[in-house]
SEVO-615100 format. One line per 8 residues: their letters; for each residue x, y, z of C-alpha. Coordinates in steps of 0.2 Angstrom, whole numbers, plus 5000, padded with zeros to 4 digits. Layout:
A) X,Y,Z; ...
END
This chain:
MAKAKTPR) 4963,4819,5177; 4972,4822,5160; 4979,4809,5150; 4996,4807,5149; 5004,4810,5130; 5012,4794,5123; 5026,4796,5111; 5021,4795,5091
TTETVSNK) 5030,4784,5082; 5033,4790,5064; 5041,4782,5051; 5048,4795,5036; 5052,4785,5021; 5060,4794,5007; 5058,4789,4990; 5066,4804,4983
QVITMPES) 5078,4805,4971; 5093,4816,4968; 5096,4821,4951; 5112,4829,4948; 5117,4840,4933; 5136,4833,4926; 5150,4845,4926; 5153,4853,4911
TSAAPAKK) 5174,4852,4907; 5174,4868,4896; 5164,4885,4907; 5159,4894,4891; 5160,4912,4895; 5146,4922,4899; 5133,4930,4886; 5133,4951,4886
LAKPVSPN) 5118,4955,4882; 5117,4968,4868; 5109,4985,4874; 5095,4990,4864; 5097,5001,4850; 5085,5017,4852; 5080,5027,4832; 5084,5042,4841
PSAPTPID) 5101,5040,4851; 5093,5057,4861; 5079,5047,4866; 5080,5040,4883; 5078,5024,4887; 5063,5016,4894; 5074,5013,4913; 5079,5032,4910
FEAQVRQR) 5061,5038,4908; 5056,5029,4924; 5068,5036,4935; 5065,5053,4927; 5044,5049,4933; 5050,5043,4948; 5061,5059,4951; 5047,5071,4945
AYEIYQER) 5033,5062,4954; 5042,5063,4971; 5045,5082,4967; 5028,5085,4965; 5026,5074,4981; 5038,5088,4991; 5029,5103,4981; 5012,5097,4991
GSISGHQN) 5018,5097,5008; 5026,5078,5010; 5006,5073,5009; 5003,5056,5007; 4989,5049,4999; 4989,5055,4981; 5006,5042,4974; 4995,5039,4958
EDWLRAEQ) 4991,5056,4956; 5008,5061,4956; 5016,5047,4947; 5001,5052,4933; 5005,5070,4933; 5025,5066,4932; 5024,5054,4917; 5013,5069,4907
EVRARVSR) 5025,5081,4911; 5042,5070,4907; 5035,5065,4889; 5030,5083,4886; 5048,5088,4888; 5055,5071,4881; 5043,5075,4867; 5048,5095,4865
QHSA) 5066,5088,4866; 5062,5077,4851; 5053,5090,4842; 5066,5105,4844
END
């Protein structure tokens, strides 16, 4: 025959201290981050570059018939193509 379960008694003792931050009397305006200055104004920013590579990699994927399993190859090929295009634009 199974034993009857007895209720467990557990004492929870909390010695945790809560630290609160003092409220600021004057709200300082948030600082705006400066946009990085590129030596060449027509050069794409890193964000633009990544977006262009992503778009081109997707186009390569579609050109292959939307067959998965070649993500790395597509990305590397797209990077090479975008870098070459940007390089041609800068030299022109």
